[in-house]
C-alpha positions in Angstrom: 159.3 195.4 -195.8 158.2 196.1 -192.0 156.9 199.9 -193.0 156.7 198.8 -196.6 154.3 196.7 -198.0 152.1 194.1 -196.6 148.9 191.9 -196.9 145.8 193.4 -196.3 143.5 189.8 -197.4 143.5 186.6 -198.0 140.6 184.3 -200.2 141.4 181.1 -199.8 138.5 180.4 -202.3 136.6 177.7 -199.7 133.8 176.8 -202.1 136.0 176.4 -205.2 139.2 174.3 -203.5 136.4 172.5 -200.8 135.0 170.7 -204.4 137.8 170.3 -205.9 139.1 168.2 -202.8 135.9 166.2 -202.1 135.7 168.3 -198.3 132.2 170.3 -199.5 130.5 168.1 -197.1 132.8 168.2 -194.2 132.6 172.1 -194.2 131.7 175.3 -196.7 133.5 178.1 -194.7 137.0 176.9 -194.0 139.5 175.5 -196.1 140.2 171.9 -196.0 142.1 170.1 -198.6 143.9 166.8 -199.4 147.9 166.5 -199.3 149.5 166.0 -203.0 146.8 167.9 -204.8 147.4 171.7 -205.3 145.1 174.2 -204.1 145.0 178.1 -204.8 144.3 180.7 -202.8 144.3 184.9 -204.0 146.2 187.3 -201.7 145.6 191.5 -201.4 148.4 193.6 -201.3 148.1 196.6 -199.0 149.8 198.8 -201.9 150.5 198.7 -205.8 153.0 195.3 -206.5 154.9 197.6 -208.8 156.2 199.9 -206.1 158.1 197.3 -204.1 159.4 195.3 -207.1 162.7 194.4 -205.1 160.5 193.3 -202.2 158.5 191.2 -204.2 161.7 189.2 -205.9 162.1 187.6 -202.2 158.6 186.3 -201.2 158.1 183.4 -199.1 154.9 181.0 -198.0 155.3 179.4 -194.8 152.8 176.7 -193.5 153.1 175.8 -189.6 151.0 173.6 -187.4 151.4 175.8 -184.4 151.7 180.0 -183.5 155.6 178.7 -181.9 157.3 177.5 -185.2 160.9 176.5 -183.1 158.6 174.9 -180.7 159.6 171.4 -180.2 156.6 168.9 -181.6 155.4 171.1 -184.4 155.5 171.3 -187.9 157.3 174.3 -190.2 158.0 174.1 -193.7 159.3 177.9 -195.4 159.3 177.7 -199.4 159.5 180.8 -202.2 157.0 181.9 -204.2 158.2 181.7 -207.7 156.5 181.7 -212.0 156.7 177.6 -211.3 155.5 175.4 -208.6 157.4 171.7 -207.5 154.2 169.5 -207.4 156.0 167.0 -205.2 157.0 169.3 -202.4 156.1 172.7 -200.5 155.6 175.1 -202.7 154.0 178.4 -204.3 153.8 179.6 -207.7 151.9 182.8 -208.7 149.4 181.9 -211.9 147.4 185.3 -212.2 148.7 189.1 -211.0 146.9 192.3 -211.1 148.3 195.2 -209.3 147.1 194.9 -205.8 147.2 191.4 -205.6 148.6 187.4 -206.5 146.9 184.5 -207.5 149.0 181.7 -206.2 148.9 178.0 -206.7 150.4 175.8 -203.7 151.4 172.6 -203.8 151.7 169.9 -201.2 153.6 166.7 -200.9 151.9 163.5 -200.8 154.0 162.7 -198.0 152.7 165.9 -195.6 151.7 164.9 -192.5 148.1 165.4 -192.2 146.9 168.5 -189.4 145.8 171.8 -189.0 148.1 174.2 -190.1 148.5 178.1 -190.0 150.0 179.5 -193.6 152.1 183.0 -193.4 153.5 185.0 -195.9 157.0 186.3 -196.0 158.4 189.2 -197.4 161.1 190.7 -194.9 161.7 189.4 -191.2 157.9 189.5 -189.8 155.4 186.9 -191.3 151.8 187.9 -191.7 149.3 185.0 -190.9 147.1 184.7 -194.0 144.8 181.9 -192.6 144.7 178.8 -191.4 144.0 175.3 -193.3 143.0 171.6 -192.7 145.3 168.9 -194.7 144.1 165.3 -195.1 144.8 162.1 -196.8 144.2 162.2 -200.2 142.9 158.9 -201.9 142.7 160.4 -205.2 146.4 160.7 -204.9 148.7 158.8 -207.1 151.6 159.4 -204.5 149.6 159.3 -201.7 150.4 155.4 -199.8 146.5 155.8 -199.3 146.0 156.2 -202.4 142.9 153.9 -204.0 142.5 153.5 -207.5 138.7 153.0 -208.1 136.4 156.3 -208.1 133.2 154.1 -206.6 135.5 152.8 -203.7 136.6 156.1 -203.4 132.9 157.2 -203.1 132.0 154.4 -200.6 135.2 153.9 -198.4 135.2 158.0 -197.7 132.6 159.8 -198.8 129.8 157.4 -198.1 128.1 158.6 -194.3 126.0 155.5 -194.4 126.8 152.3 -193.3 125.9 148.8 -192.5 126.9 146.6 -190.0 126.4 143.0 -190.2 125.4 141.1 -186.7 123.4 137.8 -186.5 124.4 134.3 -187.4 126.7 133.1 -190.1 123.7 131.6 -192.0 120.9 134.3 -190.9 123.1 137.6 -191.6 121.7 140.8 -190.0 122.0 144.2 -191.5 122.1 147.4 -189.3 121.7 150.5 -190.3 124.4 153.0 -188.9 125.4 156.6 -190.2 129.0 157.1 -189.6 128.1 160.8 -189.6 132.4 161.9 -190.7 131.7 165.0 -192.2 129.1 166.9 -189.3 130.0 169.7 -187.7 132.7 169.9 -185.5 133.8 165.7 -186.4 137.2 167.2 -188.7 138.1 169.0 -185.1 137.0 166.4 -182.8 138.9 163.4 -185.0 142.5 166.0 -184.7 141.9 165.9 -180.7 141.4 162.0 -180.9 144.2 161.9 -182.5 146.5 164.0 -180.9 145.4 162.1 -177.2 146.4 158.8 -179.0 149.7 159.9 -179.1 150.6 161.7 -176.5 148.8 157.7 -174.7 151.5 155.9 -177.1 154.2 158.6 -176.4 154.9 159.3 -180.2 154.9 163.3 -180.1 156.8 163.7 -183.2 154.2 165.5 -185.7 156.4 164.4 -188.6 154.5 160.8 -187.6 151.4 161.8 -189.1 152.3 161.6 -192.7 152.2 157.5 -192.2 148.4 156.0 -192.0 149.5 153.5 -190.3 150.6 155.3 -187.2 147.4 157.5 -187.3 145.5 154.4 -187.3 147.1 153.0 -184.5 146.6 156.1 -182.4 142.9 156.3 -183.1 142.3 152.7 -182.5 143.9 153.0 -178.7 141.8 156.5 -177.9 138.7 154.6 -178.3 139.3 151.8 -175.8 142.4 151.1 -174.6 143.7 154.0 -173.1 143.5 155.5 -169.7 141.9 158.5 -171.8 139.2 156.3 -173.6 136.5 158.1 -175.3 134.1 154.9 -175.5 133.5 151.7 -172.5 133.0 148.7 -173.3 129.4 147.1 -172.3 129.4 144.6 -169.3 126.3 142.3 -169.2 124.1 142.9 -165.9 126.6 145.9 -164.8 124.1 148.7 -164.0 124.9 152.0 -164.8 123.3 155.5 -166.5 125.1 155.0 -170.4 123.4 153.9 -173.5 123.5 150.1 -174.2 125.5 149.5 -177.1 122.4 148.0 -179.8 120.4 151.7 -179.3 123.2 153.9 -180.9 122.8 154.8 -184.4 125.5 156.3 -185.5 128.9 157.8 -184.2 127.8 161.4 -184.0 126.2 161.6 -180.9 128.9 159.3 -179.2 131.6 162.0 -180.0 129.7 165.1 -179.5 128.9 163.8 -176.1 132.5 162.3 -174.8 133.7 166.5 -176.3 130.8 167.5 -174.2 131.4 165.5 -171.1 134.7 167.2 -170.8 136.4 164.0 -172.4 134.6 161.4 -169.7 134.2 157.6 -171.5 131.1 157.3 -172.9 128.8 154.3 -171.7 128.8 152.0 -173.6 130.2 150.2 -176.7 130.3 147.1 -178.1 132.7 145.7 -180.8 130.5 147.3 -183.6 129.6 150.3 -182.0 134.0 150.2 -181.7 134.3 149.5 -185.3 131.8 152.1 -186.6 133.2 155.4 -184.6 136.7 154.2 -185.8 135.7 153.9 -189.1 133.9 157.8 -189.1 137.2 158.7 -187.6 139.5 157.3 -190.1 137.0 158.2 -193.6 137.1 162.0 -192.1 141.0 162.6 -192.0 141.2 160.6 -194.8 141.8 156.7 -194.9 139.5 154.3 -197.3 138.3 152.6 -194.5 134.9 150.0 -194.0 133.4 147.7 -191.6 133.7 144.0 -191.2 132.1 141.3 -189.7 133.2 137.3 -189.0 130.8 134.7 -187.8 132.0 132.3 -185.6 135.2 134.3 -184.2 137.7 132.9 -181.6 138.5 135.8 -179.5 141.6 135.7 -177.0 143.1 132.9 -177.9 146.4 134.7 -177.8 147.6 133.1 -181.0 146.7 129.2 -179.9 144.8 128.0 -182.6 142.7 126.0 -180.3 139.6 127.2 -178.3 137.5 125.0 -175.9 133.5 125.3 -175.3 132.7 124.1 -172.2 129.1 122.1 -171.2 127.1 120.7 -168.5 125.8 117.1 -168.9 121.9 118.8 -170.1 123.6 120.8 -172.9 124.0 124.1 -171.0 127.3 125.8 -171.9 129.0 127.2 -169.1 130.4 130.7 -168.3 134.1 130.7 -168.5 136.8 132.1 -166.6 139.1 132.1 -169.6 139.1 135.1 -171.7 139.1 132.6 -175.5 135.6 131.9 -176.0 133.8 131.9 -179.7 131.8 134.9 -180.6 128.8 134.1 -183.1 130.5 137.3 -184.8 132.6 140.1 -184.4 133.3 143.1 -186.0 136.5 145.1 -186.7 137.6 147.4 -189.8 139.8 147.4 -192.9 141.9 150.4 -193.8 143.5 150.7 -197.5 147.1 151.6 -197.8 150.3 151.1 -199.3 152.6 149.4 -196.9 156.1 151.1 -196.8 157.2 149.9 -194.0 156.4 146.1 -195.5 157.3 144.2 -198.4 155.2 145.1 -201.0 152.8 142.5 -201.5 151.3 143.3 -198.1 150.1 146.6 -199.5 145.9 147.2 -200.1 143.4 145.8 -197.0 144.9 146.2 -193.2 142.7 144.4 -190.7 142.5 146.7 -187.6 140.4 146.3 -184.0 139.8 148.8 -181.3 138.3 146.1 -179.4 140.5 145.5 -176.7 142.0 142.0 -176.7 144.1 140.6 -173.5 147.9 140.1 -175.1 150.8 139.2 -173.2 152.7 142.2 -174.7 151.6 145.4 -176.0 148.6 147.5 -177.0 145.3 145.7 -176.2 143.9 147.0 -179.8 145.3 144.9 -183.1 146.4 145.9 -186.3 147.0 147.2 -188.8 147.7 144.0 -190.2 147.9 143.2 -193.9 144.7 141.0 -195.1 147.2 139.1 -197.4 149.6 138.2 -194.6 146.0 136.8 -192.7 145.1 134.4 -195.8 148.7 133.7 -196.4 150.0 133.0 -192.8 152.6 135.1 -192.0 152.0 135.3 -189.1 155.4 136.6 -188.1 154.9 140.3 -190.1 154.6 143.0 -187.3 150.8 144.2 -186.0 149.7 141.2 -185.1 148.9 139.0 -188.3 148.8 135.7 -185.9 145.8 137.2 -183.5 143.5 137.4 -186.7 144.8 134.5 -188.1 144.2 132.4 -184.9 140.6 134.3 -184.2 139.3 132.8 -188.1 141.3 129.7 -188.2 141.1 128.1 -184.7 139.1 125.1 -183.8 136.9 125.2 -181.2 136.6 121.8 -179.1 133.5 121.2 -177.4 134.2 119.3 -173.9 131.1 118.4 -171.2 131.8 119.0 -168.0 130.3 115.6 -166.1 129.0 116.0 -162.0 132.1 114.3 -161.0 133.9 117.4 -162.3 136.0 115.6 -164.8 136.1 116.8 -168.8 135.0 114.2 -171.5 134.9 115.1 -175.3 132.2 115.5 -177.2 131.9 113.9 -180.5 130.8 116.3 -183.3 130.9 119.1 -181.7 133.9 120.8 -183.5 133.2 124.6 -184.7 135.3 125.9 -187.3 136.2 129.7 -186.7 136.1 132.9 -189.5 132.7 132.1 -191.3 130.8 134.2 -193.6 133.5 137.4 -193.4 131.1 140.4 -194.7 130.7 144.0 -195.1 128.5 146.9 -197.5 129.1 145.6 -200.9 130.5 149.3 -202.7 127.3 151.7 -203.9 124.6 149.2 -202.8 122.8 147.9 -199.8 124.2 144.7 -200.6 126.0 142.2 -198.5 129.5 141.3 -199.9 131.1 138.0 -198.5 134.7 138.7 -199.2 135.6 135.6 -196.7 137.7 134.6 -199.8 140.3 137.3 -198.8 140.8 136.0 -195.3 141.0 132.1 -196.2 141.6 129.9 -199.2 138.7 127.5 -199.2 138.1 124.8 -196.5 140.0 121.7 -197.6 142.1 122.8 -200.3 145.4 122.1 -200.4 146.4 125.6 -199.9 144.3 125.9 -196.6 146.5 122.9 -195.5 149.9 124.6 -196.5 149.1 127.8 -195.1 147.7 126.2 -191.3 151.3 124.3 -191.8 153.3 127.1 -192.4 151.2 128.8 -189.2 151.9 126.4 -186.9 155.4 126.4 -187.7 155.7 130.5 -187.0 153.6 130.6 -184.2 154.9 130.6 -181.1 152.7 130.1 -179.0 150.7 126.4 -179.4 148.8 125.4 -176.2 145.4 125.2 -176.2 143.5 127.7 -173.7 142.4 124.6 -172.0 144.7 123.7 -169.0 143.5 119.9 -170.1 146.0 119.1 -173.0 143.1 116.9 -174.9 144.0 118.0 -178.7 143.6 115.3 -181.1 139.5 113.6 -180.3 139.1 110.3 -180.9 138.3 108.9 -184.6 135.7 108.1 -186.8 135.7 104.7 -185.8 135.1 105.7 -182.1 131.8 107.5 -183.4 129.3 105.1 -184.4 126.6 107.6 -183.9 126.2 111.2 -185.8 123.8 113.7 -184.1 122.4 116.4 -185.7 119.5 119.2 -184.7 117.9 121.5 -187.2 115.5 124.0 -187.7 113.5 125.1 -190.2 114.9 127.9 -191.0 118.3 129.9 -189.8 115.9 132.8 -188.2 112.6 133.2 -186.2 110.1 135.5 -186.3 109.0 137.4 -183.7 106.3 136.0 -181.9 106.9 132.4 -184.0 106.7 129.7 -182.1 110.1 126.8 -182.6 109.6 123.4 -184.4 113.1 121.4 -184.2 114.1 118.1 -185.6 117.0 116.0 -184.7 118.3 113.2 -186.3 120.5 110.4 -184.9 122.5 107.6 -187.0 123.3 104.7 -185.3 126.0 103.7 -188.0 126.9 100.3 -185.6 125.5 96.6 -185.8 124.1 97.0 -182.5 120.8 98.3 -180.6 121.9 101.3 -178.0 120.2 102.5 -175.5 120.4 106.7 -175.3 119.5 109.4 -173.0 118.9 112.7 -175.0 118.2 116.3 -173.8 117.2 119.1 -175.9 117.7 122.8 -175.0 117.6 126.6 -175.8 119.5 129.2 -174.0 120.1 132.5 -174.7 123.1 134.2 -175.3 125.2 137.2 -175.8 126.7 137.9 -179.1 130.5 137.1 -177.1 130.0 133.7 -176.1 128.3 134.3 -173.0 125.6 132.6 -172.0 122.4 134.7 -170.6 119.6 131.8 -169.4 118.4 128.2 -170.2 115.0 128.9 -171.2 114.3 125.3 -171.8 115.4 121.8 -172.1 113.3 118.7 -172.1 114.9 114.9 -171.9 114.1 111.7 -173.5 114.9 108.3 -173.2 114.7 105.7 -176.6 116.3 102.8 -178.1 118.6 103.0 -181.4 118.2 100.4 -183.6 121.3 99.4 -185.5 122.5 100.8 -188.5 119.0 103.2 -188.5 118.1 106.9 -187.9 115.7 108.2 -185.4 114.1 111.5 -186.4 112.9 113.2 -183.4 110.3 116.7 -183.8 109.6 118.9 -180.9 107.3 122.0 -180.7 108.8 124.8 -178.6 106.0 128.0 -178.0 107.3 131.2 -178.2 106.3 132.1 -174.8 108.2 129.7 -173.4 111.5 131.2 -174.5 111.2 134.9 -175.6 111.0 136.9 -172.4 114.6 136.6 -171.6 116.3 137.4 -175.1 119.5 139.4 -174.7 120.0 142.4 -176.8 121.6 140.8 -180.1 118.1 138.5 -179.9 120.2 135.3 -180.3 119.3 131.9 -179.0 122.0 128.5 -179.0 120.2 125.1 -179.7 121.5 122.4 -178.0 121.3 118.4 -178.0 123.3 116.4 -176.4 123.5 112.5 -176.6 124.5 109.4 -174.5 125.0 106.2 -175.2 124.1 104.2 -171.7 126.8 101.3 -172.7 130.0 103.1 -173.3 129.1 106.5 -171.8 130.1 108.5 -175.0 128.5 112.1 -175.5 127.4 113.5 -178.5 126.7 117.4 -179.2 125.1 119.3 -181.6 124.1 122.7 -182.1 122.7 125.3 -183.9 122.6 129.0 -183.2 119.4 130.8 -184.5 118.8 134.8 -184.1 115.0 136.8 -184.0 116.0 139.5 -186.5 112.7 141.1 -188.0 112.0 144.3 -187.4 108.3 145.1 -186.4 108.8 148.2 -188.0 108.2 149.1 -191.7 108.8 152.7 -193.4 106.7 154.0 -196.6 108.1 157.4 -198.6 105.8 159.1 -200.9 106.7 158.4 -204.6 108.2 161.9 -205.8 110.3 164.1 -203.0 111.8 167.7 -203.7 114.7 169.2 -201.4 112.9 171.7 -199.5 109.7 171.1 -199.7 108.0 169.4 -197.1 107.1 166.0 -196.8 105.7 163.2 -194.8 107.2 159.1 -194.4 104.7 157.2 -192.4 106.2 154.4 -190.1 103.9 151.2 -189.3 104.7 148.9 -186.3 103.1 145.9 -186.3 102.9 144.2 -183.0 103.5 140.3 -183.6 103.1 139.0 -180.4 99.8 137.5 -178.5 100.5 140.8 -175.7 100.2 144.1 -175.8 103.5 146.1 -175.9 103.9 148.6 -173.6 105.9 152.1 -173.1 107.1 152.0 -176.9 109.0 154.6 -178.0 110.2 155.0 -182.2 113.7 156.8 -182.2 113.6 158.2 -185.8 116.7 159.9 -187.8 117.7 161.1 -191.2 120.7 162.9 -192.0 119.6 165.3 -194.6 115.8 164.2 -193.9 115.1 165.5 -190.3 116.7 167.5 -187.6 118.4 165.3 -185.0 116.7 162.8 -183.5 113.0 162.5 -182.9 111.5 160.3 -180.3 108.2 159.2 -180.5 105.9 157.9 -177.7 103.5 155.6 -178.6 102.0 153.7 -175.5 100.6 150.5 -175.7 100.5 148.9 -178.8 98.1 145.9 -178.3 98.5 142.2 -179.5 98.7 141.4 -183.1 98.0 145.3 -183.9 99.0 147.7 -186.4 100.1 151.3 -185.4 101.1 154.0 -187.8 102.9 157.0 -186.9 103.5 160.1 -190.0 106.9 162.0 -190.2 106.7 165.0 -191.5 110.1 166.3 -192.3 111.6 168.9 -195.1 114.6 167.2 -196.8 118.0 170.1 -196.6 120.1 167.9 -198.9 119.6 166.0 -202.2 120.6 162.5 -203.5 119.9 159.6 -201.5 118.7 159.8 -198.0 118.2 157.2 -195.7 115.4 157.3 -192.7 116.3 154.6 -189.8 113.4 154.0 -187.2 114.4 152.3 -183.7 111.8 150.7 -181.6 112.5 150.3 -177.7 109.1 149.1 -175.6 108.9 146.7 -172.4 109.3 143.3 -174.5 111.7 144.2 -176.8 114.2 146.3 -177.0 116.2 148.3 -179.7 114.6 147.1 -183.0 115.8 148.8 -186.1 114.4 149.1 -189.7 115.8 151.9 -192.1 115.0 152.7 -196.0 116.5 154.8 -198.5 115.0 157.5 -201.0 115.8 159.9 -203.4 115.3 163.3 -203.1 115.6 165.9 -206.4 117.7 168.5 -206.5 115.5 172.0 -206.2 
């Protein structure tokens, strides 16, 4: 047939196929399909088919991942064109035919390796290239390992590009907007390029492994932060560089685009929420249902120990630790949905995946994908770092007072419990959903005790991260005092003075002479202290079997100048019994989390019709806000990020900004605004509106 029939062109029917495969948001110009689901093409020939009936009885399609099918590290499959295709494997069937063309239905296996394929037609020894297509995972296909039965969840965990990441504290959870932008221009190519580099780093170059979502998750996580090719560097407080502070990022696409544009130079810089958000974008783009999860009071780098220590001086100042293990105010990771054919069936479902670097005794420095069910049941022997997740959300934090004579003394009342208020964005809304019950049994329940007992038996390393082997604290009989510190709410408004309430209960039958130090300290979200902002000492006698109350007012000007990027404060009260020298500690973390920005939209907006949004900046401080810049972004509303320089905004005043825009996409659309000035950094606000179709 070399001198006979040849193909003239091939219509990949991209609009119809991409819509059917839920990929029309990715591209309208190239064929992107999901495995386990057929797609349709029309092949046109250079001459009438009836002239070549003998040759047409043996025709084939070929799919291959590279131009040289015989080369190692490439995939090739050849299959005949017949009248009846096989939906379980690579196959092609003639659906319609006319004198000069065939319309073919092409089936892909539900376990085919994802990737970028060439498609060829062969009716002789020389195959003819028809074109190329991209194959993704398919959560709509029952036979795919990433199948997700609920359509609302598929819409959320694959197709939704508007995310929310939770920060703040366990008692005052703060919603931060994030644009996953997984379907933006070039994102699918960037994701496959990142995946290939991750495979190179792990020395896993067999393309057949891409049929496994476990393999793809691990390769993508390795590339983000944990290899010599890493695309993101971790932000280190105090280090000066020319990059973007983590809290300034608004979405994933600018990070990955910058990585490509700089010829794979690591992007500065990221924190756990940035790593998790970018990984979510990559995995959703490739077709794996993924969500971003936040846990509060997280024991990081415990190396599987169920105990972690915090150290304070006698004034209640949190001390910087050289040890890597510490309690973070919050931590952000991912969950991916998949069947686990490599594990027992009960471990299928949500899998925890953490791209933030861990200090592990062996193996790669990311964690997962670990079955969430295994974490809850304490099955710490299960592969892919179940023990690390279990320890991070079940470890007890013991508090030690580092005395002036360089000795350590346990602080009564200081024990903290980790793994609280594990949260994610709910399906189909901007509400926060608490999923702690997926990870842990109720605190104090019989089931929790059984799980902890099992985990203790399973774990090989049970030592605390402290070299001082104090694991058991004195009993309640030796705790005649209870100490509490209260704040009027769990969050503070910008510019608002703070009123603290300290309660001390003396349960003994004798009066006690005490020394109390109350303090406020700014800290990073990962438990690293920034500065001691204020402290005050008190001396008083506690009457027997009584309660003493103390109220302290602290002006905002005393603590508002040195807030870190997450605006977190730790309140502490340390009480010393002068007679017994027992030390008691109470602590609470609060966040200054309200945004001075508000966004307003007109009531009715229509696609392609000009409109205007209004952003108001209300200065809550008693001083001017200097060098104010408001960054505005909104996919489908405005093109690229805009920066508006407002200069100074006077104390206790409001300045309004009009944002003209023309919506290019219908449906729910989000506008995000971020304020940066000399006094305040990266405070965000967002609002979603509905755009009517033209």
